[in-house]
C-alpha positions in Angstrom: 6.2 -27.4 24.0 6.0 -24.9 26.7 9.2 -23.5 26.0 7.9 -22.2 22.5 4.4 -20.5 23.7 5.5 -19.6 27.0 3.0 -22.3 28.7 2.0 -25.6 27.4 -1.8 -25.4 28.1 -2.5 -21.5 28.5 -5.5 -20.4 29.9 -8.0 -18.3 28.0 -11.1 -16.6 29.2 -14.4 -18.3 27.7 -15.6 -16.5 24.6 -18.1 -14.1 25.6 -19.7 -14.2 21.9 -18.3 -16.7 19.1 -20.0 -14.4 16.6 -18.2 -11.2 17.7 -14.8 -13.0 17.6 -15.6 -14.5 14.0 -16.6 -10.8 13.0 -13.6 -9.3 14.4 -11.3 -12.1 12.5 -13.2 -11.5 9.2 -12.6 -7.9 9.4 -9.0 -8.0 10.4 -8.6 -10.3 7.3 -10.3 -7.6 5.1 -8.4 -4.9 6.4 -5.2 -6.7 5.9 -6.4 -7.3 2.3 -6.5 -3.4 2.0 -3.1 -3.3 2.9 -2.1 -6.1 0.3 -3.8 -3.9 -2.2 -1.8 -0.9 -1.0 1.5 -2.8 -1.4 0.7 -4.3 -4.7 -0.1 -0.8 -6.1 3.4 0.8 -4.4 5.3 -2.0 -5.8 5.3 -0.2 -9.1 7.4 2.5 -7.8 9.2 1.2 -4.5 11.6 -1.9 -4.0 9.9 -4.8 -1.8 12.6 -4.3 1.1 12.1 -0.4 1.3 8.4 -0.7 1.3 8.5 -3.2 3.8 10.5 -1.3 6.1 8.3 1.7 5.7 5.4 -0.2 6.4 6.8 -1.4 9.9 8.4 1.8 10.6 5.2 3.7 10.4 3.2 0.6 12.2 6.0 0.7 15.1 5.5 4.5 15.5 1.6 4.2 15.6 1.7 1.3 17.6 4.0 3.4 20.3 1.7 5.9 20.6 -1.2 3.5 21.1 0.9 1.9 23.8 1.8 5.4 25.5 -2.1 6.1 25.5 -3.1 3.1 26.9 -0.9 3.3 30.0 2.1 1.3 28.6 1.1 -2.1 29.3 4.0 -4.1 30.7 6.7 -5.5 28.3 8.5 -8.3 30.2 11.4 -10.8 29.5 9.0 -13.8 29.5 7.3 -12.6 26.4 10.2 -11.8 24.3 11.2 -15.2 23.0 7.8 -15.6 21.3 7.5 -12.2 20.2 11.2 -12.4 18.6 10.6 -15.5 17.0 7.1 -14.3 15.6 9.1 -11.1 14.2 11.5 -13.3 12.3 8.7 -15.1 10.9 6.9 -12.0 10.0 9.5 -10.3 8.4 10.3 -13.0 5.9 6.9 -13.5 5.4 6.1 -10.1 4.4 9.2 -9.9 2.1 8.1 -13.1 0.3 4.6 -12.2 0.1 4.8 -8.6 -1.0 7.6 -9.6 -3.7 5.0 -12.5 -4.8 2.4 -9.9 -5.4 4.8 -8.3 -8.0 4.6 -11.5 -10.1 0.9 -12.6 -9.4 -2.4 -11.2 -9.8 -4.0 -10.1 -6.0 -6.7 -12.7 -6.1 -4.5 -15.5 -7.2 -1.8 -14.6 -4.8 -4.3 -14.9 -2.1 -5.9 -18.0 -3.2 -2.4 -19.9 -3.4 -1.7 -18.7 0.3 -4.7 -20.5 1.5 -2.8 -23.5 2.5 -2.0 -21.5 5.8 -5.4 -22.1 7.4 -4.9 -25.9 6.7 -1.7 -26.0 8.7 -3.0 -24.0 11.6 -4.8 -26.8 13.6 -1.5 -29.1 13.3 0.7 -26.0 14.5 -1.8 -25.4 17.3 -1.6 -29.0 18.5 1.9 -29.1 18.2 2.8 -25.6 19.9 -0.1 -25.2 22.0 -1.5 -28.4 22.8 -4.8 -27.6 21.3 -6.7 -31.0 20.5 -7.5 -31.1 16.8 -11.0 -31.0 16.4 -12.5 -33.0 13.6 -15.0 -30.2 12.9 -12.4 -27.4 12.4 -10.1 -29.8 10.4 -13.1 -30.6 8.0 -14.2 -27.1 7.6 -10.8 -26.3 6.7 -11.0 -28.8 4.1 -14.1 -27.5 2.8 -12.9 -24.1 2.7 -9.9 -25.5 0.7 -12.3 -27.2 -1.8 -13.3 -23.7 -2.4 -10.1 -22.5 -3.1 -9.5 -25.4 -5.8 -12.9 -24.6 -7.3 -11.5 -21.2 -7.7 -8.4 -21.7 -9.1 -9.9 -23.7 -11.8 -9.1 -22.1 -15.2 -6.2 -19.9 -13.7 -3.0 -19.7 -15.6 -0.4 -22.5 -15.2 2.8 -21.6 -13.5 5.9 -21.8 -15.4 9.0 -19.7 -15.5 9.2 -16.5 -13.4 5.7 -17.3 -12.1 7.1 -20.5 -10.2 9.5 -18.3 -8.3 6.1 -16.3 -7.3 4.6 -19.7 -6.2 7.4 -20.8 -4.1 7.3 -17.3 -2.4 3.6 -17.5 -1.9 3.8 -21.2 -0.4 6.6 -20.1 2.0 4.5 -17.1 3.2 1.7 -19.2 3.9 3.6 -21.5 6.1 5.3 -18.6 8.0 1.5 -16.8 8.2 0.2 -20.2 10.0 3.3 -20.4 12.4 2.6 -16.5 13.2 -0.9 -17.1 13.8 -0.3 -19.7 16.3 2.3 -17.9 17.9 -0.2 -14.8 18.2 -2.6 -17.4 19.7 0.0 -18.1 22.4 0.5 -14.7 23.7 -2.9 -13.0 22.9 -4.6 -13.4 26.3 -1.5 -13.0 28.5 0.0 -10.0 26.3 -3.1 -8.0 25.0 -3.7 -6.6 21.5 -1.8 -3.3 22.1 1.6 -5.5 23.1 1.3 -8.0 20.3 0.6 -5.1 17.7 3.6 -3.2 18.8 6.2 -6.2 19.2 4.9 -7.5 15.7 5.9 -4.1 13.9 8.9 -3.1 16.1 10.8 -6.5 15.7 10.5 -6.4 12.0 11.5 -3.0 11.8 14.6 -3.6 13.6 15.4 -6.7 11.4 14.9 -4.5 8.2 16.8 -1.2 9.2 19.8 -2.0 7.4 17.7 -1.5 4.1 17.6 2.2 5.1 21.2 2.5 4.3 22.0 4.1 1.0 18.1 4.0 0.1 16.9 7.7 -1.1 14.9 9.9 1.4 11.2 9.1 0.8 9.4 12.2 -0.5 5.8 13.6 1.3 3.9 11.3 -1.0 5.8 8.1 -0.1 5.7 9.0 3.7 1.8 9.2 3.6 1.6 6.1 1.8 3.8 4.3 4.5 1.7 6.1 7.1 -1.4 4.5 5.5 0.5 1.0 5.5 1.2 1.0 9.2 -2.2 2.4 10.4 -4.1 -0.3 8.3 -1.6 -3.0 9.2 -2.2 -2.1 12.7 -5.9 -2.3 12.8 -5.6 -5.6 11.1 -3.4 -7.2 13.6 -5.7 -5.3 16.5 -8.6 -7.2 15.2 -7.2 -10.3 14.7 -5.5 -10.4 18.4 -8.9 -9.5 20.0 -10.6 -12.6 18.2 -7.5 -15.0 19.4 -8.5 -14.0 22.9 -11.9 -15.1 22.7 -11.6 -18.5 20.3 -8.8 -21.2 19.5 -6.3 -20.8 16.6 -7.9 -23.6 14.7 -11.7 -22.2 15.1 -10.8 -19.1 13.3 -8.5 -20.3 10.8 -11.0 -21.0 8.2 -12.0 -17.4 8.3 -8.8 -16.7 6.7 -10.7 -17.7 3.2 -13.1 -15.0 3.5 -10.0 -12.8 1.9 -10.5 -14.5 -1.3 -13.6 -12.4 -2.3 -11.9 -9.3 -1.0 -8.9 -9.9 -2.8 -10.9 -10.4 -6.0 -12.9 -7.4 -5.8 -9.8 -5.1 -4.9 -7.9 -6.8 -7.9 -11.0 -5.8 -10.3 -11.3 -2.3 -8.9 -8.0 -1.2 -8.5 -5.7 -3.3 -11.0 -8.5 -4.2 -13.5 -7.9 -8.0 -12.9 -10.8 -9.9 -14.3 -12.7 -12.0 -11.9 -13.5 -15.3 -13.3 -16.9 -17.0 -12.4 -15.2 -19.9 -10.5 -14.0 -17.2 -7.8 -17.8 -16.7 -6.9 -18.5 -20.3 -7.0 -15.3 -20.7 -4.5 -16.5 -17.9 -2.4 -19.8 -19.2 -1.6 -18.3 -22.7 -0.6 -15.9 -20.9 1.7 -18.6 -19.0 3.3 -20.2 -22.2 4.1 -17.3 -23.3 5.5 -17.1 -20.3 7.8 -20.5 -20.5 8.8 -20.3 -24.1 10.0 -16.9 -23.6 11.8 -18.8 -20.6 13.6 -21.3 -22.9 15.0 -21.2 -23.1 18.7 -20.0 -26.2 20.3 -22.7 -28.6 21.2 -23.0 -29.4 24.9 -24.7 -32.7 26.3 -27.7 -32.3 28.3 -27.4 -32.9 31.8 -30.2 -34.9 33.5 -32.3 -33.1 36.1 
């Protein structure tokens, strides 16, 4: 689908170091988990739309400063369709996911979102033309086994919790699509442009939320700046990793969010961490190690 990604088979530089790419991606996932914990804390005093707008206003301001500092990398008309589509998905994803954090524990919400890595190989195949490699699909399936182990003993879903579940599932699908679109433009546009567009488009889409909303106080502004900074750092790390490796190779690393979410939920919100969480985390780690192994190249006769 060349019209979606800008090219049917984009050419990316060969990975300099697979461990570096996986480390960058895992760091990005952990950074975004910090942002999720901050959002969950702030939803006690702020509505989700206002909070989401604040995150993207400060994110855009910071991204503009970085863009200016780095020599104002080119913003072209050719890149706009993908970034606009990704911006719409990011906006609806953020609203759905942030609202689900008000209904469900942090670790539980992250766990439910883990259908996203399983969808990335399929989306990457459809949009980018990446060949679905069995090892990555199998590693993703193994990671999801870890999620199922983690979910054992979790409270059942009913009533208002069902709406939280639906919101998480939508956010996961939108996140998988965003990941593939990010991969589609990562090498061509660079992390600076991707971060800027990923903040500016949602900010513009959410701007009507500011109409009639009370002016934020200094404390709220500082929290919003923190959200924007942490969110931008996370996206920068993801974008840099996507330049090095295929989307489906990195998708399984999303599962590393689970132990982070369990830790933050326990430390900041006194949410108990069940033993199944750590058993599942061990399986997830094994899946990540498996996926991170370099491809074997056939020996050539000499």
